[in-house]
C-alpha positions as CSV (number, residue, x, y, z in Angstrom):
1,M,101.0,103.0,16.4
2,K,102.9,105.5,18.8
3,I,104.4,104.4,21.9
4,F,103.4,106.0,25.5
5,K,100.9,104.5,28.0
6,K,99.1,106.9,30.3
7,L,100.5,107.0,34.1
8,A,98.4,108.6,36.6
9,L,101.1,110.6,39.1
10,G,100.3,110.2,42.4
11,V,101.8,113.5,43.3
12,T,100.6,116.8,43.6
13,L,102.7,119.6,44.2
14,A,101.4,123.0,45.6
15,C,102.5,125.9,43.3
16,A,101.5,129.6,42.9
17,T,99.2,129.9,40.3
18,W,98.0,133.0,37.8
19,A,95.3,134.5,36.2
20,S,94.0,133.8,33.1
21,T,93.5,136.3,30.5
22,S,92.0,137.0,27.3
23,M,95.2,138.7,26.3
24,A,98.4,136.8,25.5
25,A,101.0,135.7,28.2
26,T,103.5,138.1,28.8
27,E,107.1,136.6,29.3
28,A,106.6,137.2,33.0
29,D,103.4,134.9,32.7
30,K,105.9,132.6,30.9
31,L,108.8,132.6,32.9
32,A,106.2,131.9,36.2
33,A,105.1,129.1,33.7
34,I,108.2,127.2,33.3
35,N,109.2,128.0,36.7
36,A,106.4,125.9,38.2
37,G,106.9,123.3,35.7
38,L,110.5,122.8,36.6
39,A,109.1,122.6,40.3
40,H,106.7,120.2,39.4
41,L,109.2,117.8,37.7
42,A,112.0,118.3,40.6
43,A,109.6,117.3,43.1
44,T,108.2,113.9,40.9
45,Q,111.8,113.0,40.1
46,Q,112.1,109.2,41.6
47,V,115.2,108.1,43.9
48,D,117.2,106.3,40.8
49,G,117.1,109.7,39.2
50,S,114.3,108.8,36.8
51,W,110.8,109.7,36.0
52,S,107.9,107.5,36.3
53,F,106.1,106.7,33.2
54,G,104.6,103.2,33.0
55,S,107.5,100.9,31.1
56,Y,109.0,104.2,29.8
57,N,111.0,105.9,32.7
58,P,114.0,106.4,30.6
59,A,111.8,108.4,27.7
60,A,110.1,110.4,30.0
61,T,113.8,111.0,31.7
62,G,115.5,111.9,28.3
63,A,112.4,114.4,27.9
64,S,113.0,115.8,31.6
65,L,116.5,116.5,31.3
66,L,116.0,118.4,28.0
67,A,113.2,120.7,29.6
68,F,115.8,121.5,33.1
69,M,118.6,122.2,30.5
70,S,116.2,124.5,28.6
71,Q,116.0,126.5,30.9
72,K,119.3,126.7,32.9
73,S,120.5,130.1,32.9
74,K,117.3,130.7,35.0
75,W,117.7,128.4,37.5
76,G,118.9,131.4,40.1
77,A,118.1,130.2,43.6
78,N,117.5,126.4,42.6
79,A,120.4,126.3,40.8
80,A,121.9,123.9,43.3
81,A,119.0,121.7,43.8
82,Y,118.3,121.3,39.8
83,T,122.1,120.4,39.6
84,T,121.4,117.5,41.7
85,I,118.5,116.6,40.1
86,V,120.0,116.6,36.6
87,N,123.0,115.0,37.5
88,K,120.7,112.2,38.9
89,A,118.9,112.1,35.4
90,V,122.4,111.8,33.5
91,A,123.6,108.9,36.1
92,Y,120.4,107.0,35.7
93,L,120.4,107.5,31.9
94,I,123.9,106.1,31.5
95,S,123.4,103.1,33.6
96,D,122.2,99.5,32.6
97,P,118.8,99.9,34.2
98,S,117.7,102.4,31.9
99,G,118.4,100.5,28.5
100,A,121.9,101.7,27.9
101,T,122.9,99.6,25.0
102,K,126.4,99.1,23.3
103,I,126.5,96.6,20.5
104,S,128.9,96.3,17.5
105,V,127.8,97.3,13.8
106,S,129.4,97.7,10.7
107,T,127.4,98.2,7.9
108,R,123.8,98.6,6.7
109,N,121.5,95.6,5.7
110,N,122.7,96.7,1.5
111,G,126.4,96.3,2.7
112,I,127.3,99.7,2.7
113,N,130.3,100.5,5.5
114,I,129.2,103.3,8.0
115,C,131.9,103.3,10.7
116,P,134.2,106.3,10.8
117,G,137.0,105.7,8.5
118,A,135.3,102.7,7.2
119,V,136.9,100.1,10.0
120,A,135.6,96.4,9.9
121,S,133.3,97.6,12.6
122,C,132.8,99.7,15.4
123,D,130.8,100.4,18.5
124,G,126.7,101.3,18.4
125,V,125.0,103.0,21.5
126,F,121.3,102.9,22.6
127,W,118.5,102.9,24.6
128,N,116.4,99.5,24.2
129,A,113.1,100.3,25.4
130,S,110.5,98.0,27.0
131,N,108.1,96.9,24.2
132,D,110.8,97.6,21.9
133,K,110.5,101.7,21.2
134,D,114.5,101.8,20.8
135,S,114.1,104.8,18.5
136,Y,111.8,107.3,20.8
137,T,113.5,106.7,23.6
138,T,116.5,107.2,22.2
139,G,115.5,110.1,20.5
140,L,114.3,111.6,24.0
141,I,117.8,110.9,25.8
142,I,120.4,111.9,23.3
143,P,119.0,115.6,22.9
144,G,119.0,115.7,27.0
145,L,122.2,114.4,27.3
146,V,123.9,117.0,25.1
147,E,122.3,119.8,26.8
148,Y,123.8,118.6,30.2
149,V,127.1,118.3,28.7
150,T,127.1,121.6,26.6
151,G,125.3,123.5,29.3
152,F,127.7,122.6,32.2
153,G,130.9,122.7,29.7
154,I,132.4,119.2,30.5
155,P,134.6,118.1,28.1
156,L,133.6,115.7,25.2
157,T,136.8,113.7,26.6
158,N,135.5,112.9,29.9
159,V,134.3,109.5,30.6
160,P,130.9,109.5,32.5
161,T,130.3,106.3,34.1
162,A,132.7,103.0,34.9
163,V,129.9,100.7,35.6
164,G,127.3,99.0,32.7
165,Q,127.6,99.0,29.1
166,L,129.0,102.1,28.6
167,A,131.4,102.2,30.6
168,G,135.0,103.6,30.1
169,L,133.3,105.3,26.7
170,T,133.7,109.0,26.7
171,W,130.7,111.2,25.8
172,A,132.2,112.2,22.4
173,Q,132.4,108.2,21.8
174,I,128.7,107.5,23.4
175,F,127.6,110.5,20.7
176,Q,129.4,108.7,17.8
177,A,128.3,105.3,18.8
178,N,124.6,106.4,18.7
179,I,125.0,107.8,15.0
180,N,127.0,104.7,13.9
181,L,124.0,102.9,15.4
182,W,121.1,104.9,13.7
183,A,123.2,104.8,10.4
184,A,123.1,101.2,10.6
185,S,119.9,100.7,11.0
186,Q,118.4,102.7,8.5
187,S,116.1,101.3,6.3
188,T,117.9,101.4,2.8
189,V,117.1,100.5,-0.5
190,N,116.5,96.5,0.1
191,Q,113.2,98.4,1.8
192,G,111.5,99.7,-1.3
193,A,109.8,102.9,-0.9
194,L,110.7,103.0,3.1
195,K,114.0,103.5,2.1
196,G,115.4,106.1,4.3
197,G,113.6,106.3,7.2
198,W,113.5,104.1,10.7
199,R,110.7,102.7,13.2
200,Y,110.8,101.0,16.6
201,H,113.7,98.8,16.3
202,L,117.4,99.7,16.7
203,G,120.4,97.4,16.4
204,G,118.4,93.9,16.1
205,G,118.3,93.2,12.0
206,S,114.5,94.7,11.8
207,Y,114.0,97.2,9.2
208,D,110.4,99.5,8.7
209,S,109.9,103.4,8.5
210,D,107.1,105.9,9.2
211,M,107.6,109.5,9.7
212,S,106.5,109.7,13.4
213,T,109.6,107.4,14.4
214,T,111.9,109.1,11.8
215,Q,112.0,112.2,13.3
216,W,113.5,111.1,16.7
217,G,116.5,109.6,14.7
218,I,116.7,113.1,12.9
219,I,117.1,114.8,15.8
220,S,119.1,112.2,17.6
221,L,121.6,112.5,14.3
222,I,121.4,117.0,14.8
223,Y,122.3,117.0,18.1
224,S,125.3,114.2,18.1
225,E,126.4,116.3,15.1
226,S,126.6,119.4,16.9
227,V,129.0,118.2,19.6
228,G,131.2,116.8,16.5
229,A,130.1,113.3,16.2
230,T,129.4,112.4,12.3
231,T,127.3,111.3,10.0
232,P,127.8,109.0,6.5
233,A,126.6,110.8,3.6
234,I,124.3,108.0,2.7
235,V,122.7,108.6,6.0
236,K,121.3,112.5,4.7
237,I,120.7,110.8,1.1
238,D,118.3,108.1,2.2
239,L,116.7,110.1,4.7
240,D,115.7,112.8,1.9
241,A,114.5,109.8,-0.3
242,W,112.3,109.3,2.6
243,L,111.3,112.6,3.8
244,L,109.8,112.9,-0.5
245,H,107.9,109.6,-0.1
246,T,106.5,110.3,3.2
247,Q,105.0,114.3,2.3
248,A,101.6,114.7,0.8
249,A,100.1,116.9,-2.1
250,S,98.7,119.0,1.1
251,G,101.8,119.8,2.0
252,A,101.4,118.0,5.4
253,G,103.8,115.2,6.6
254,C,102.3,111.5,7.0
255,Y,103.1,108.7,9.0
256,D,103.7,106.6,5.7
257,G,102.7,107.9,1.8
258,S,99.8,109.5,2.4
259,N,98.2,107.5,5.5
260,Y,97.4,109.5,8.9
261,C,98.8,112.9,7.9
262,A,99.8,115.1,11.2
263,F,100.7,117.8,12.8
264,S,103.4,116.0,14.4
265,D,104.9,114.5,11.1
266,T,104.7,117.2,9.5
267,G,106.7,118.8,12.3
268,G,109.2,115.8,12.3
269,M,109.4,116.2,8.5
270,L,110.0,120.1,8.6
271,L,113.1,119.0,10.8
272,G,114.2,116.7,8.4
273,L,114.3,119.1,5.5
274,K,116.4,121.4,7.0
275,Y,118.6,118.8,8.2
276,V,119.4,117.4,4.9
277,G,119.5,120.9,3.4
278,V,116.6,121.3,1.7
279,P,115.8,125.4,2.0
280,N,113.0,127.5,2.9
281,S,112.7,128.8,-0.8
282,N,112.0,125.0,-2.2
283,A,108.4,123.6,-2.6
284,R,108.8,121.1,0.1
285,V,109.3,123.5,2.6
286,A,106.9,126.1,1.8
287,N,103.8,123.5,1.1
288,A,104.2,122.0,4.8
289,I,104.3,125.7,5.9
290,T,101.2,126.3,4.1
291,W,99.9,123.2,5.6
292,L,100.5,124.1,8.7
293,N,98.8,127.5,8.5
294,A,95.6,126.4,7.0
295,N,95.2,124.4,9.9
296,W,96.7,125.8,12.6
297,Q,94.2,126.3,15.4
298,Q,93.0,122.5,15.7
299,T,92.8,120.9,18.7
300,A,94.1,117.5,19.7
301,N,91.5,115.3,18.7
302,G,91.8,111.4,17.2
303,T,94.4,110.3,19.2
304,W,97.1,111.3,16.6
305,Y,95.4,114.4,15.2
306,G,95.5,118.2,16.1
307,N,97.5,121.0,17.6
308,F,97.2,122.8,20.4
309,G,96.4,120.3,23.7
310,H,98.2,117.7,21.8
311,P,102.1,118.1,23.7
312,Y,103.6,115.3,21.1
313,A,102.3,117.4,17.8
314,M,103.3,120.9,19.8
315,W,106.7,119.9,20.4
316,G,107.0,118.1,17.0
317,V,105.6,121.3,14.9
318,Y,108.2,123.6,17.2
319,K,111.5,121.6,16.1
320,G,110.1,121.8,12.5
321,L,109.3,125.5,12.7
322,Q,112.0,126.5,15.1
323,T,114.6,125.3,12.4
324,S,112.7,126.6,9.5
325,I,111.7,129.7,9.9
326,G,112.6,130.4,13.9
327,T,110.6,131.8,16.7
328,S,110.4,135.9,15.4
329,D,109.1,134.8,12.2
330,N,105.5,136.6,11.7
331,T,105.5,136.0,7.9
332,H,104.4,132.2,7.3
333,I,101.8,131.3,10.2
334,L,98.9,133.7,9.8
335,N,96.2,131.9,11.0
336,L,96.6,132.0,14.7
337,R,94.0,131.8,17.6
338,P,91.6,134.5,17.9
339,I,91.0,136.6,20.8
340,M,94.1,134.6,22.8
341,C,96.5,136.2,20.9
342,N,95.2,139.3,19.7
343,G,95.5,141.4,22.5
344,A,97.2,145.3,22.1
345,S,100.1,144.6,24.5
346,G,101.3,142.3,26.6
347,Y,103.0,139.5,24.0
348,P,105.4,137.4,24.9
349,G,108.3,136.6,22.6
350,I,111.7,137.8,21.5
351,P,112.1,140.8,21.9
352,P,109.1,140.9,24.3
353,N,105.6,142.9,23.8
354,V,106.0,143.4,20.5
355,A,103.0,144.4,18.3
356,N,102.8,141.5,16.1
357,C,101.8,137.8,17.7
358,N,103.2,135.1,16.1
359,W,103.3,130.8,15.9
360,W,105.4,130.5,19.0
361,Q,104.0,133.3,21.1
362,D,100.4,131.6,19.9
363,Y,101.9,128.5,21.5
364,N,103.5,130.0,24.8
365,D,99.4,131.6,25.1
366,W,98.3,128.1,25.1
367,L,100.4,127.0,27.7
368,V,100.4,129.5,30.2
369,T,96.4,129.5,30.1
370,N,96.2,125.7,30.3
371,Q,98.8,124.5,33.1
372,N,97.5,123.4,36.1
373,G,97.5,124.8,39.7
374,D,100.2,121.9,40.4
375,G,103.0,123.2,37.5
376,S,102.0,120.2,35.2
377,W,100.4,119.9,31.8
378,S,97.7,117.2,32.1
379,G,98.9,115.9,27.9
380,Y,96.3,114.2,25.5
381,V,95.6,110.1,25.6
382,Y,99.8,108.8,25.4
383,W,101.1,111.7,25.8
384,T,100.3,112.9,29.6
385,D,102.2,114.3,32.6
386,P,105.8,114.3,33.1
387,L,106.2,113.6,29.0
388,S,103.5,116.6,28.5
389,T,105.2,119.0,31.0
390,A,108.6,118.4,29.2
391,F,107.7,119.3,26.4
392,D,105.7,121.8,27.2
393,I,108.5,123.5,29.1
394,T,110.9,123.1,26.3
395,I,108.7,124.6,23.7
396,L,108.3,127.5,26.3
397,S,111.8,128.1,26.5
398,A,112.9,128.5,23.1
399,I,115.4,125.8,23.0
400,Q,117.9,126.5,20.2
401,I,118.0,123.4,18.0
402,N,121.8,124.3,16.2
403,I,121.9,122.2,13.1
404,I,125.5,122.4,11.7
405,Q,125.1,122.5,7.9
406,C,128.9,122.0,6.6
407,D,127.5,121.2,3.2
408,V,127.3,124.3,1.6
409,T,128.3,123.7,-1.9
410,G,124.8,124.3,-3.1
411,G,124.5,128.0,-1.2
412,Q,120.5,128.5,-0.8
413,N,120.4,125.4,-3.4
414,V,119.9,121.8,-2.4
415,P,123.5,120.6,-1.2
416,D,125.1,117.3,-2.9
417,G,125.1,115.1,0.5
418,F,128.9,115.3,0.7
419,V,131.3,118.0,2.7
420,D,134.8,118.0,1.3
421,K,137.7,120.5,0.3
422,L,135.1,122.4,-2.1
423,D,133.2,123.1,1.0
424,L,135.7,124.1,3.2
425,A,137.2,126.7,0.6
426,L,134.0,128.1,-0.1
427,I,133.5,128.8,3.6
428,S,137.0,129.8,4.3
429,K,136.6,132.1,1.3
430,S,133.5,134.1,3.0
431,R,135.6,134.3,6.4
432,G,134.7,137.7,8.0
433,Q,131.3,138.6,6.0
434,A,128.1,138.9,7.7
435,P,125.9,135.8,7.9
436,V,122.7,136.8,6.4
437,P,121.3,135.3,3.0
438,P,122.8,133.4,1.1
439,K,126.0,133.7,3.3
440,D,124.2,132.4,6.4
441,V,124.8,128.5,5.5
442,F,128.3,129.6,5.8
443,D,128.2,130.3,9.8
444,T,128.0,126.6,10.4
445,N,128.0,126.7,14.4
446,K,125.6,129.8,13.9
447,D,127.1,132.2,16.4
448,G,126.9,135.3,14.1
449,V,129.8,135.2,12.9
450,I,132.1,133.5,9.7
451,N,135.1,133.0,10.5
452,A,138.2,130.1,11.2
453,E,136.2,128.3,13.4
454,D,133.2,127.6,10.9
455,V,135.8,125.8,8.6
456,K,137.4,123.9,11.8
457,I,133.9,122.8,12.9
458,C,133.5,121.1,9.4
459,V,136.8,119.3,9.1
460,P,135.7,116.2,10.9
461,K,132.5,115.9,8.8
462,C,134.1,115.7,5.4
463,T,133.0,112.3,3.6
464,M,136.2,111.0,2.2
465,A,139.7,110.8,4.7
466,N,141.8,114.4,4.2
467,C,138.3,116.4,2.8
468,A,139.6,114.9,-0.7
469,I,136.9,116.0,-3.3
470,T,134.2,113.7,-3.9
471,P,134.5,111.5,-6.9
472,E,132.0,112.1,-9.4
473,R,130.7,108.6,-9.5
474,Y,129.3,109.3,-5.9
475,A,127.1,112.4,-6.9
476,V,124.0,112.0,-6.3
477,T,120.7,114.3,-7.7
478,K,118.5,115.4,-5.2
479,V,115.2,116.9,-5.9
480,T,115.1,121.0,-5.7
């Protein structure tokens, strides 16, 4: 059902430690934890640039790359060494030994063409993992690669490798090809209630869905879109149907329908709802957050369940809450752990040392308090070091997941699933205005201003050629 196997590391790194207290961790504590975690990952990188994690080295390497890149602005004196480390990781990930795979794709299994410009066929790129867990592995790699390219300001026209199956492809082509692959591999109406999701296997004609897996398709699409790649409208339309199917009456996200409802699935579902454009005011989002609040203090249990101490769950929840309510929100998750997040001062957060603790600060406090002396986090069951360490660093660093929303015709309501001249016109008419609700959806690149750049970034995302207005025959009704 889940993917990873435990692998004990034989490397121990001596790092500075700090005392745990009964008060929430300070910014200094958090930074020390991040630095110790990165030092641990630096010491355990293998000669080939990967991190050892049983048969899932590429997955752990993608997660570790994201952890390093999430903290790039604070590398300080380690900048040269860490640059070498991430360069080695990227070189490994785009080579054949990592499972980097290019195939030709054309249509989904219901015959709908998914290639940009409706050409007959196009490239599809994914990472072919051991034990056929392609989706998890690919979903862990793409965010790290995007953060690497954007973090170093590498032109998307650069060709990163001359060897292996990705040889000769530019970064832009790799990210577009990854979206093509996810679009071609998505379950469709042919899978009935499973329509709109993904499961383990990509690119080989096997279709199935579960929420744990689907979140990795979602995060891949989000990151690839953030650097200009485009996703066929049908992908979001069908994904919305799957997200509706996988939510229980309690508000929780579930592995499949009402089965195995858990924090990781709820976080992944929230991320998906944000991606397809469902607003926070919608009951689907509100109910999911209400469920998280009611169960917030749970600790890892029963392999798949619980929150604190479960790195896979905490990373899933972080993705969902960061993109929906943000890391500074203190109005939705109120059922915080007693004592550890209720001190009088010394709170972490943005800004630091504010009086009100919140969900992200509660996470930070647990992570600082439970870090090992060697800078790692032990993790839980299948999700152990280095994967757990990479996840936890990324949470502590408050990485921002940038969802570009160009489908704005619905404003704060559920968008129609298409991008055309109507969307561009609405964004253009809002130039110079402050991006506050309901105008925040027009700040498509989330840089704090609504300007011509927001229009420009949406042009490649138009559903039809020349951004033509979508015919009524393609209209769909979405749940509001």
